[in-house]
C-alpha positions as CSV (number, residue, x, y, z in Angstrom):
1,X,9.3,17.0,61.6
2,X,9.6,18.5,58.1
3,X,11.5,21.7,57.5
4,X,9.6,24.5,55.8
5,X,11.8,24.0,52.8
6,X,11.1,20.3,52.5
7,X,7.4,20.8,53.1
8,X,7.2,23.4,50.3
9,X,9.1,21.2,47.9
10,X,7.0,18.2,48.6
11,X,3.8,20.3,48.2
12,X,5.1,21.3,44.8
13,X,5.5,17.6,43.9
14,X,1.9,17.0,45.0
15,X,0.8,19.4,42.3
16,X,3.1,17.8,39.7
17,X,1.7,14.3,40.4
18,X,-1.9,15.7,40.3
19,X,-1.2,17.5,37.0
20,X,0.2,14.2,35.7
21,X,-3.0,12.4,36.6
22,X,-5.0,15.0,34.8
23,X,-2.9,14.9,31.7
24,X,-3.2,11.1,31.5
25,X,-6.9,11.4,32.1
26,X,-7.2,13.8,29.2
27,X,-5.1,11.4,27.0
28,X,-7.5,8.5,28.0
29,X,-10.5,10.4,27.1
30,X,-9.0,11.4,23.7
31,X,-8.1,7.8,22.9
32,X,-11.5,6.5,24.0
33,X,-13.3,9.0,21.7
34,X,-11.2,7.8,18.8
35,X,-12.2,4.2,19.6
36,X,-8.9,2.9,21.0
37,X,-10.1,1.0,24.0
38,X,-6.8,-0.5,25.0
39,X,-4.9,2.8,24.9
40,X,-7.8,4.5,26.8
41,X,-7.7,1.7,29.5
42,X,-3.9,2.1,29.7
43,X,-4.1,5.8,30.2
44,X,-7.0,5.6,32.7
45,X,-4.9,3.2,34.7
46,X,-1.9,5.5,34.4
47,X,-4.0,8.4,35.6
48,X,-5.1,6.5,38.7
49,X,-1.5,5.5,39.4
50,X,-0.4,9.1,39.3
51,X,-3.2,10.1,41.7
52,X,-1.9,7.4,44.1
53,X,1.6,8.9,43.8
54,X,0.0,12.2,44.8
55,X,-1.9,10.7,47.8
56,X,1.3,9.0,49.0
57,X,2.9,12.4,49.2
58,X,-0.1,13.9,50.9
59,X,0.0,11.2,53.6
60,X,3.7,11.5,54.1
61,X,3.7,15.3,54.6
62,X,0.8,15.1,57.1
63,X,2.3,12.2,59.0
64,X,5.6,14.1,59.3
65,X,3.9,17.1,60.9
66,X,3.5,19.2,57.8
67,X,0.4,20.3,56.0
68,X,-0.2,18.9,52.5
69,X,-1.7,21.5,50.3
70,X,-3.9,20.8,47.3
71,X,-3.6,23.5,44.7
72,X,-5.3,24.5,41.5
73,X,-4.2,22.7,38.3
74,X,-3.7,23.9,34.7
75,X,-6.2,22.4,32.3
76,X,-4.5,19.7,30.2
77,X,-4.7,19.6,26.4
78,X,-7.7,17.9,24.9
79,X,-6.1,17.0,21.5
80,X,-2.8,15.1,21.0
81,X,-2.4,14.9,17.3
82,X,-1.4,11.3,16.8
83,X,-0.7,8.4,19.1
84,X,3.0,8.8,18.4
85,X,2.8,12.4,19.4
86,X,0.7,11.6,22.5
87,X,3.2,9.0,23.7
88,X,6.1,11.3,22.9
89,X,4.4,13.9,25.1
90,X,4.0,11.2,27.8
91,X,7.7,10.4,27.7
92,X,8.7,14.0,27.8
93,X,6.4,14.5,30.8
94,X,7.9,11.5,32.6
95,X,11.5,12.8,32.0
96,X,10.3,16.2,33.5
97,X,8.8,14.5,36.5
98,X,12.1,12.5,37.0
99,X,14.0,15.8,37.0
100,X,11.6,17.2,39.7
101,X,12.1,14.1,41.9
102,X,15.9,14.4,41.5
103,X,15.6,18.0,42.6
104,X,13.6,16.9,45.7
105,X,16.3,14.3,46.5
106,X,19.0,17.0,46.2
107,X,17.0,19.3,48.5
108,X,16.7,16.5,51.1
109,X,20.4,15.9,51.1
110,X,21.2,19.6,51.5
111,X,18.7,19.8,54.3
112,X,20.0,16.6,55.8
113,X,16.5,15.1,55.9
114,X,17.4,11.5,55.5
115,X,13.9,10.2,56.3
116,X,12.4,12.1,53.4
117,X,15.4,11.1,51.3
118,X,14.6,7.5,52.0
119,X,10.9,8.0,51.3
120,X,11.7,9.5,47.9
121,X,13.8,6.5,46.8
122,X,10.5,4.8,45.9
123,X,9.7,7.7,43.5
124,X,13.2,7.5,42.0
125,X,12.7,3.8,41.2
126,X,9.2,4.4,40.0
127,X,10.4,7.1,37.5
128,X,13.0,4.7,36.1
129,X,10.1,2.3,35.4
130,X,7.9,5.0,34.0
131,X,10.5,6.3,31.6
132,X,11.4,2.8,30.4
133,X,7.7,1.9,29.8
134,X,7.2,5.1,27.8
135,X,10.3,4.4,25.8
136,X,9.2,0.8,25.1
137,X,5.8,2.0,23.9
138,X,7.5,4.6,21.6
139,X,9.7,1.8,20.2
140,X,6.6,-0.3,19.4
141,X,4.9,2.7,17.7
142,X,8.1,3.3,15.6
143,X,8.0,-0.4,14.5
144,X,4.3,0.0,13.5
145,X,5.0,3.0,11.3
146,X,1.8,3.9,9.4
147,X,0.3,0.4,9.4
148,X,-3.3,0.8,10.5
149,X,-3.5,-2.9,11.3
150,X,-0.5,-2.5,13.5
151,X,-2.3,0.1,15.5
152,X,-5.2,-2.2,16.0
153,X,-2.9,-4.9,17.3
154,X,-1.0,-2.3,19.4
155,X,-4.3,-1.2,21.0
156,X,-5.0,-4.8,22.0
157,X,-1.5,-5.4,23.2
158,X,-1.3,-2.3,25.4
159,X,-3.9,-3.9,27.6
160,X,-1.2,-6.4,28.6
161,X,0.9,-3.6,29.9
162,X,-1.9,-2.7,32.3
163,X,-2.1,-6.2,33.6
164,X,1.6,-6.6,33.9
165,X,2.0,-3.2,35.7
166,X,-0.8,-4.0,38.1
167,X,0.9,-7.3,39.1
168,X,4.2,-5.6,39.9
């Protein structure tokens, strides 16, 4: 049985994961409109992944005797400046999500809810991967600089990250 404090905190995380999905969906649409098919596919896949993170929380709360609540979301931006700026925003967002997960873990320890603490370890590991992936992409964009041909290759190469991520 979840304590009201844990249930409220997990419901807050549902909103964060749903918001992440929406942000990445907006990024996918923006990239697709600009003709970057690989980046769009990557962001669509990332959006789906964030939605799965949300659903995992919904199921966990309900299975533990709580009530998962789906709340309204803020509209994500529709413009992202450049790909570098977009991926910087993605990285910043993932760091923020990591901090929220860490706060959840801290609440679980204070509440002595070790089952939820154990459940959240998957999210802790996932966030390490998410931040590393975003950092890796930013490193590649930095190497490209202003080379338009480099962005063409990057757009093709990012499709490999989807394939690799889906195999993991």
